[in-house]
C-alpha positions in Angstrom: 13.4 1.7 6.0 10.6 0.4 3.8 7.9 1.9 6.1 7.8 4.4 8.9 5.3 6.5 10.8 5.2 9.2 8.2 4.0 6.5 5.6 1.0 5.6 7.7 -2.4 7.2 7.7 -5.2 5.9 9.8 -8.0 8.2 8.6 -7.9 8.3 4.8 -10.2 11.0 3.5 -10.4 9.7 -0.1 -13.8 8.4 -1.2 -12.5 6.5 -4.3 -9.6 4.3 -5.5 -7.8 7.0 -7.5 -8.1 9.6 -4.7 -6.8 7.0 -2.1 -3.7 6.2 -4.3 -3.0 9.9 -4.7 -3.5 10.6 -1.0 -1.0 7.8 -0.1 1.4 9.0 -2.8 1.6 12.4 -1.2 3.0 10.9 2.0 5.6 9.1 -0.2 6.5 12.4 -1.8 6.7 14.3 1.4 8.9 11.5 2.9 11.3 11.7 -0.2 10.5 8.1 -1.3 9.2 9.3 -4.7 10.1 12.2 -6.9 6.8 12.7 -8.8 3.3 11.9 -7.8 2.1 12.0 -11.5 4.8 9.8 -12.7 4.5 7.2 -9.8 0.7 7.1 -9.8 0.6 6.6 -13.6 2.4 3.4 -13.0 0.0 2.3 -10.3 -3.1 3.3 -12.3 -1.7 1.4 -15.3 -1.4 -1.7 -13.1 -4.8 -1.3 -11.8 -6.2 -1.3 -15.3 -4.7 -4.8 -16.0 -5.9 -6.5 -12.9 -7.6 -5.4 -9.6 -5.4 -5.1 -6.6 -8.5 -5.5 -4.3 -7.5 -8.9 -2.9 -10.7 -9.3 -0.7 -11.4 -9.2 3.0 -11.3 -5.4 2.8 -7.7 -5.2 1.6 -6.0 -3.7 -1.5 -2.4 -3.8 -2.5 -2.0 -1.3 -5.3 1.6 -1.1 -6.6 3.8 0.4 -9.2 7.3 0.2 -10.5 8.5 3.5 -11.6 11.5 5.8 -12.3 9.9 8.1 -9.8 10.6 5.8 -6.9 13.9 6.4 -5.1 13.6 3.4 -2.8 11.3 0.6 -2.1 8.4 1.6 0.1 5.1 0.6 1.7 2.5 3.3 2.4 -0.3 2.1 4.7 -3.7 3.6 4.6 -6.9 2.9 6.6 -10.4 4.1 5.7 -13.2 4.0 8.1 -15.9 4.5 5.4 -14.7 1.8 2.9 -13.7 2.4 -0.7 -15.0 0.7 -3.8 -12.0 -1.1 -5.4 -13.6 -3.6 -7.8 -12.2 -6.3 -5.2 -12.2 -10.0 -6.0 -15.0 -10.5 -3.3 -16.9 -7.4 -4.4 -16.6 -5.7 -1.0 -15.2 -2.3 -0.3 -11.6 -1.8 0.9 -10.7 -0.4 4.4 -7.0 -1.3 4.4 -4.6 -0.2 1.6 -0.9 -1.1 1.1 0.5 1.1 -1.6 3.8 -0.4 -2.7 6.4 1.3 -4.8 9.7 0.0 -6.2 12.3 1.7 -8.4 12.0 0.9 -12.1 15.2 -1.1 -12.0 13.6 -3.3 -9.3 16.9 -4.9 -8.3 16.6 -8.5 -7.2 12.8 -8.6 -7.6 12.2 -6.5 -4.6 8.5 -6.0 -5.4 7.9 -9.7 -5.5 9.7 -10.1 -2.1 7.5 -7.5 -0.6 4.3 -8.8 -2.1 5.0 -12.4 -1.0 5.9 -11.5 2.6 2.8 -9.2 2.8 0.6 -11.8 1.2 1.7 -14.5 3.6 1.0 -12.2 6.5 -2.5 -11.4 5.2 -3.5 -15.1 5.2 -3.3 -14.9 8.9 -6.7 -13.7 10.3 -5.1 -12.5 13.6 -2.8 -10.2 11.6 -5.7 -8.8 9.5 -7.7 -8.3 12.6 -4.9 -6.5 14.3 -4.6 -4.1 11.4 -8.4 -3.4 11.3 -8.4 -2.7 15.1 -5.3 -0.6 15.1 -5.8 2.9 16.5 -2.2 4.1 16.5 0.6 4.2 13.9 2.9 2.2 16.2 0.5 -0.7 16.2 0.7 -0.8 12.3 4.5 -0.4 12.3 4.9 -3.2 14.8 2.6 -5.5 12.8 4.7 -4.9 9.6 8.1 -4.8 11.4 9.3 -8.1 10.0 8.8 -7.3 6.4 12.2 -6.7 4.9 13.9 -6.6 1.5 17.3 -7.9 2.3 
């Protein structure tokens, strides 16, 4: 499963982008999706240096392709205070989708996930549902049709 309730956090404590990525990565490690926080986050931070993943509307989609990723994943985080992300619209981020795919990235999995997620994020009702969600099952239901088959 690409996401489950153990990969969702509704009250991120992180105050900055790097801390948020590490906090979300800890969930991935605990869930057995990655083998090393350091190796995985290096790939995410390297990606962030080339182009911001703050896509606007309070949303960021940091992602990394790494040998530390055992299987494709989405880790979802929500921040009540907003995090500076150098977003395209200049606004802080409240919703973060951390994507991770194995280094081999068979069949362009990360592009499939990104395109499905991007399509959903164009829908204002979907985004509003995520912003208002108070429970993990609401997030999981909203993301239930994202698949990598």
